[in-house]
N, C-alpha and C positions, 0 to 999 in steps of 0.2 A: 540493590540489585533486582532486576526485573525477573519476577517468577510467575509464568502464566499457569501454573499449576497450584498457586497458593489457594487454599480453601476459602471460600465465600459462602456467606449464607444470604438467603433471599431478604430484601429490605434493610440489609446491612450496608448503609451508605449508598443506597441506589441513587444514581445521579439524575434524578428526575428533572432537576432545574437545568442541567446541561443538556438532557435529551429534548426538553421542551424549547430550549434556546435554538435548536435547529430550525424550528418553524417561524422564528422571528423575522427572517427577510422576506416572508410571504404573508405579512399581515393583510395586504390588500386582498389576496386570493382567499385568506381565511375569512374576512368579512362577508365577501360575496358568497362564499361557500355556506356560510351560516344563514344568510339571507335566503339562499335556494332551499336550504333544510327547512326553515320555519315555513316558507310557503308550500313546499311539498307535504310537510306534515299536516297543515291546515286543509289542504286540498284532498289529503287521505281521510279526513273525517267525513267528507260530504257523501260518499256512495252508501255507507251505512244509513245515514240520516234519510237520504233518497229512497232507500229501500223501506225504511219505517213509514214514510210518508205514502209510499205507494200502497203498502198493506193496509195501514190504519185510516188513510183518507182517500186517496184516488181509487183504488179498487173497491173498497167498502162502499163508496158513494157511485161507483159505475161512471167515474168521470174520466173519459177518454183524454180530454184536454190536459188534466193534471198528469195523467200517466205519460203523456208525451212529454211534458216539460221536465218531469223527474227522470225519465229515461235519457233525454237530451242533456241534463245536467250531469248525470253519472258519465256520460261519454265525453263531455267537455272537460270535466275535472280530471279524468284519466288522460286525456291527451295533453292537457296543460301540465300535469304532473310528469308525464313522459318527456315532454320537450324541455322542461326545467331540469329534469334529471340528466339529460345529454349534456347540458352545459355543466351541471354539477359534476359529472364525470370528467369533463375537460379540465375543469379547476382542479379536481384531484389529481390528475395525471401531471398538471404543470407544477403544482406544489410538491407532490411526492417524488417525481423524478428530479426536481431541482434539488431537493434535500439530499437524495442520494448522489447526485453529481457533486454538490458541495462537500458531502462527507467524504466521498472517494478523493476528491481534489485535496482536501485538507489533509487526509491521511497520507497520500502520496508525497504531497509537498513537505509535510513534518518528516517522513522517512527519509527524504533527499536530504534533510538538514542533520540527520542522525551521524554519529561519529562512526569512523571505520570499525571501531571495536564493536559497536552493536551488530555489524554485518559479519564480522568474522566469528561471532559467538551465536548467531541466529541463522537457522536453516532458511535457505531461500525460498523453499516450498512453503514454510510456515508464514513467511511474510506475504508471498503471493495469495495465500489462502485467505488471509485477513482482508487484503485490498480487493480481491475478486469475490470469492465465494461468500464471505461474511457480510461484505456490503450488499451483495446481490440477494442474499437471504432476507435482508431487511426491506427490500423493494415493495413487497405486497404489503407488509405491515405499516410502512410509512406512507404508502400511496393510498391506502384505503382506511386505515385504522381511525384516524382523527374524524374523517367524514362519517365512518360507520357509528362511532361513539356518539357523535353529536346527533346524527339521524335517529338513532335508536333512543337516545334519552328524549329528544323533542317529540318522537312519536309516542313514547310512554307517557310523557307529560300531558300532551293534548288528549290522549286517549283517557287517562285517569280522571282529568276534569270532566270529559264528556260523559263517561259512564256515571260518575258521581251525580251528574245533572240528571241523566237518564233515570237511574234508580239506585240510590245509595245502598240499599239491602243487597242487590246482586253485586254491586261494586265490592263489598266486603268479602262476600264468598269468593269472588275472582281473585283478590288479593292474597288469600290463604295459600295458594300454590307457590307464590313468588319465593318466599324464604327457603323453601325446599329446593329451588334451583340454585340458590346462593351458597348454601351451607358447605357444599364440598369443595368450594374454590380454592381455599387456603391449602389444604393438603396437596391437592392436585397441582396447584402452581409451583409448590415447593419441590415436588418430585420432578416435574417437568423442567424447572430451572437446573436442577442438578444434572439431568441427563443431557440437556441442551449443552451445557459447558463441556462435558466430557465427549460429546459428539463432535463439537467444533475443534477440540484439541485433537481428537483421533483424525479428523479431516487434515490439520496441519501435517500430522505424520504421513498421511497418504498423499498429500500435495507434495511434500518434501521428497518421498520416495519417487513419485512420478517425475518430478522435475529432474532428479539426479540421474534416473535411469534412461529417460527419454531425450535428454539433451545430446547434442551431437558427441560431446566428449564421452559421455556416460555410454552410449550405444557403441561407439569404438572399442571402449574398455571391455564391455561385455561380449562383444563378438571376438575381440582378441583372446580372451581367456576361456570363451565357450561357456559362459555362465547364464545362458537364456533361462535354462530350466530352474536354475536356482533362483534367479531373480523373480521368475514367474510365480514360484512358490512363496517367496518373501512377500511379494505383492498380495497374494490371495490371503495370506495370514492376517495382514493389516486390514485388507478389505473386509473380511469376514468379522473382524472385531468391531468395525465400523457398521457392518450389517446388523449385529446383534444390537448395538446402541440404537440405530434407527428403528428398529422393531419395537424396542421398549419405548421409544419416543412416541410411536405411532399408537402403541396400545395403552400408554399410561392414563389416557382420558376417555377410553372407550366406555367404561362403566359410567362415568360422570355424564357423558353424552347421552347415553341409554336412560339415565335417571331424568335428565332434563326432558327428553322426548316423552317419557311417561308423565311428567307433570303437565306437558303441553295438551295431552289427552285428558288427564284427570281434571284439569280446571274447567274446560267446557262442559264436561259431564255433570260436575256439581252445579254449575250455572244452569244447565238445562233441567236438572232436577229442582232446584229451588225456583227457577223461573216457572216451571210447569205448575208447581204447587201454588204459585202467586196467582197465575192466569186461572188455575181452576177455582180459587177462592176469590176471584173477581179483583184482585189487587194489581193486575198488570195486563197490558195489551199484548196480543200476539206479535204485532210489528215492533214493540219495544223489545220483546225477548229475541226476535230474529236479529235486530240491529244490534243488540248487546253482544250476542254470540259472535256476530261479524267484527265487533270491536275487540273481542278477545284475542284475535289473530295480531292485532296492532299492540297487544299488551304482552302477551306470551312469547311471541317471535322475537321482539327487541330485547326482551329479558333474557331469553336463552342466548341470543347473540351477544349480548354484553357479557354473559358468563363465559362464553367462548373466546371473546376478545380478551378478557382479563387473563385467561390461560395463555393465549397467544402472545399477549404484551410481556408477560412474565417470561415466557421463553425467549422473546426478542431481547429482552433486558440483558439476558447472559451474553448475547452476540454484541449488544451495544457496550458492555462493559469491557469486552475483548478489544474492540476498537479503541475505546477511550484509554485503555491501558497502554496502547502504542502512542496515542496523542499525548499522554501524559509523561512519556519518557523525556528525560532531558535532552535537548539538542546539542549535538556537536560538542565543542569546546566552549566554555563560558566566554562571552564577550566582556572586555573591560568596561567598567561603568562610564569611563571618560575616554574612549579610545582616540589613539593618536591618528591624526589624517596625514597620509603620505602621499604626495602627488609625484614626486620624484625619487627614485631609489639609485643610490650609488652602487650597491651590491656587496658591501661588507658583511660577512657572515661570521659570527663569532660564537663559539661553544665555551662556556664557562662552567667547569666542574659538572658536567651533566651526567646524570644517572637515570636510567630509564629501563623499564621492563614492561612487557605486556601484562603481566601480573606483578604487583609490587614486591612480593616475596621472591620473585626470581628475575632479578635485574639482568639485562642484556648488556648494557653499557655501564661502565663504571668510571665516574669522575673524569669525563672526557672533556679536554680542552684543547681548542685550536682556532686559528683565525684564518678566513679566506679573504684576501684583499680584494678590493673592487676590480672587475675585470680579469681576475686570475683564473686559471684552469687548475684545479686540484683533483687529485684521485684518490680512491680508497680501495685498497686491495687487501686481499687476505682469504683464508679458507672459507668454505660454505659455513654459515652459521656464526661467523665472527661478529656480526653486528653492523655490516656495511649498510645493508638496505635500511636498517632501522634508523641510521643517520639521516638518510634521504627522506624518510617519513616524517621526522620531527620538524624539518625546516618549514614545510608549508602547514604545520599543526594538525596533521592527521592524527597525531597523538601528542599529549603534553608531557612534559619532562617529570620525573619524580623528585628530581633535585637538580640544583643549578638554574642556569639561565641560558637561553639561545637569543642572540642579539642580531638585528638587522639594522645596518647603519648606526649602531650604538642604541637602538631602541629594543626593549624586551619585545619579542614578537607576540607576547600574551597581550601587550597594550595596543597592539594594531589590529584594526577591524579585520576580521578573517577575510572578507571578500577582497579588500585592498591588497592584503598580504598576498594571497593566490594570484591576484591579478598580474603580479610581477614575477611570478614563478611558472616555469614550463618544465614539465616532467615526461619522460619517455621511460616506461618501465620495461622490464623483461617480458611480461605478460601483456602483449598488445590486444586491445579490445577495440573492435570496429562494429558499428551498428549495422543491422540489415538494410543498407540504404546504398545510395550511389556513392562512388568514390568522391565526387565533387562535395556532396553533403557531409560526408565524413571528414574530409579536410576543412571545410567551413566551420566544422565544430570549434576549431581553434579560434576563428574569428569570423563571425556570421557575415559581416559586411565586406569581406575580402573580395576583390575584383578577380575577373578570370586571369588577368596578367599576374596578379600576385599569387594566385592558386598555382599557376604553371611554374612561376619562379621558385617557389617552395618545393614543388615536385622535382625540379631539375636539381635543386640543391641536395636533396635527398636521394638523388640518382634513381628516381622513379618514373620520370615523366616518359621516357621512351617505352617502358613495360606499359603504362597506361595507354599511350597511343596505339600500340598493337592489339589492344582489347577491342572487341566488336563495337561497343558504345563508348569507347574511350572514357572520358570523365563521367559519363552518366551510366557506367557499367555497375550494376548491382554486385556488391562484394559477398552476398549470402550471409548466413547466420554466422555471427561473431568473425565475419570476414574469411570464411573457410574455402571460398572460391580462389583465394590467392594463397601463395606459398608463405611459409612462416617469415622468410626474409623479405617477401614484398609487404607483407602486413606491417613489419617492423619499419620499413622505410616509410610507408604511409604515415605511421605514427610520428616519426621523425619530421616529416613534411607538415604535419598537423601543428606541431609544436612550434616549428620554425614560423608558421604563418601567425601564430599568436605573437611572435616577436617579443619574448619576455626578457627581462633584464637578468634573470637568474635561470640557468639551465640545470637541470638534475637529470643526468643520464644513468639509469640503473640498468646495467647490461644491455645497453640500447642497441648494440650490434651483435648480441649473442646468437641470433638466429641466422646471421649472414655467414656464408662461406668465406674463406680467407681472401679470395679474389675480389668479391664484392665488397667486403669490408674495406679492403685496400683502396677500392675506387672512391668510396664515399669518405673515407677518413680525412682526406685532404680538405672536401668541402666542409665537413664538420668542424675541422680545425680553423678554417677561414671563418665559419659563422660564429665560432667561439670568441673570436677576437672582440675585445670590448665589453664582454658579457662575463659575469661571475658564472663559471661552469664547475659544476660538482659531478665528477664521473666516478660512478661505482663499477668496478670492472673485475672481471675475471680473466680475460684474455689481457695480459700485461703489454702485448704489442699495441694495444689502442691508447696507451697512456704514456709512452716514452717521452713525449713533448711536454708533460704537464708541468707547471710551474713548481708544483710540490706534490709529492706522493706519500700518503700516509698508509703505513701497514698496520692493519687492525687484527688483534688476535684476543679472542675471549672477551670482547668488549672493551679493549685497551688499545691505545696506540703505541706500538713497541718500536717503530722506526719512522722516521720522516726525512724527506730531502728529495732532491731531483733524481731523476733516473740514473744518471752516471755516478752520482755521489753514493747511492744505495747499493749499486753494483760493486763498487770499490770497497765498501764496508764488509763484504762478504757475510752478510747476515741473512735474516730471514728473506727479504726481497730477493737478493741475490739467488738463493736456492730456489724460490719459486720461478724466477725467470729462466735460470739454466734448465730447470724441468720442463717448463713449457716450450722453450726453444727447441729442445730435443724432439718434442712432439710435432712442433710446426715444421721442423726440418724434414720430416717425413712426408708431408703434404706436397701436393703440387705447388712448387714454389714459382712465384711470379716476380719480375723486377719490382712491382709495388710491395709485394710481401717482404722482400729482401730489405728494401728500404725502411720498412716499418719494424722488422724483427730482428735485424742482425745486432749482435751485442755492441754497445759503444763503451 
């Protein structure tokens, strides 16, 4: 089971190989980048040398020509270095932003393959935080870190060689300060790693709270109960906890950075002292010591930068690990090693002794067995919580059974490739979801290549075409966030049209007309019944008026089928179904009765 709060220690199975593998698709850019770094590093060696030659040679001999050449050399070296640096920055951006895009795409793609159980047990805000903020926080690290490391290492390497050639005695003095910069890295890195993980986890909490309270449904609930003040205070508590962690993160390396800055000053001071002694005693020229001190900036600055980068990388590793934790989660349901290919589906659905629970220790369905013949319409009725919806979720393998087998045309559905299985199944659930897009694009989600005529035909079949044509932009009308510009009934009819456009062999209607009033329900019921002809239709219903013409009705109670038969047969038995029907008929008789309603609801 995934546990994001499980303690980890720095360097305990840090996935360096997987992190470095992100750079693999950008080998060409990396080679060009390395070439730029080498050239810039070599060009950077020239200005101090030109300075030495100016002091020890050109100025000493009053040679204006040499002064001019050395000055021009400095300018040309600087211009070339700047121009190549621009191209290096471009390569950095291409490689870094490409890696971020690849990582984000891989993460989203993997999450889309996750099981429904993952999304029911994980807060949406926590998921969004990893996809958005966590990936975004790596942008700077990925975009510039590799280049910075290579640049600083090449700068240090070329500088070390050069100062050793200039004067090995001063070089040893200069090297003395470097270990003092590196010593604090390990404790600072461990501390920053721990705080970074806690910070990202707290951001998960904050993102979840924000997503819940600022969604349309959340805002309606808050305003309905007048809980604005409570939610504001709840948000502030979480935000202040994040604030304290961010302050700790900012301060944890301050003393370390201060120590490095002190070393950057201490090193040149020692070199000046030793160099002055050598000059006084005739063992060194003034030009050499001036050039040497100039080179110290190319030694200490990269050394201090590499120390800072090490801390930055350690901090980023904590974020990388959070992303890799999601990428390592097992995807959806396991596919069969040799899946069955199904090109044509007859539509027979059979449950054989099926037991299922969202947690194994609390089963919802118990030893359930039934068969739905190809092209038949069957219905499942019963009280809320009886297990009706769970039956519908098992057929497309949103969940796997704990025991027993579900078969499609005699094949265990676990032996069929998931994509092919779901290709033949259409679902309309009680909770309709529409994207913030046009009506046409929401309908074409059922079948992208559908023509306009097919779009209109599906809308007419779901009795929503006339409503669409009265809208300002008709089929190009934006439906709003989650479709809230439309009524509940209109959203549900669009969902029905979307599934009809898919034209599946098996239909699962889970309270598909629950948001419709009795009059509208009666209007589209005849169309639905006509469209169900020839398809295997599984209707999960609360309103019994919608399933009186079903070929077989199963009454579900506490995860077991207690009655089955046709509508008239079940009424004649005077059992649970008859009691449920009489109770609902009394309720519907009080509504504004229409001829359509009477035809659908009068007892038989």
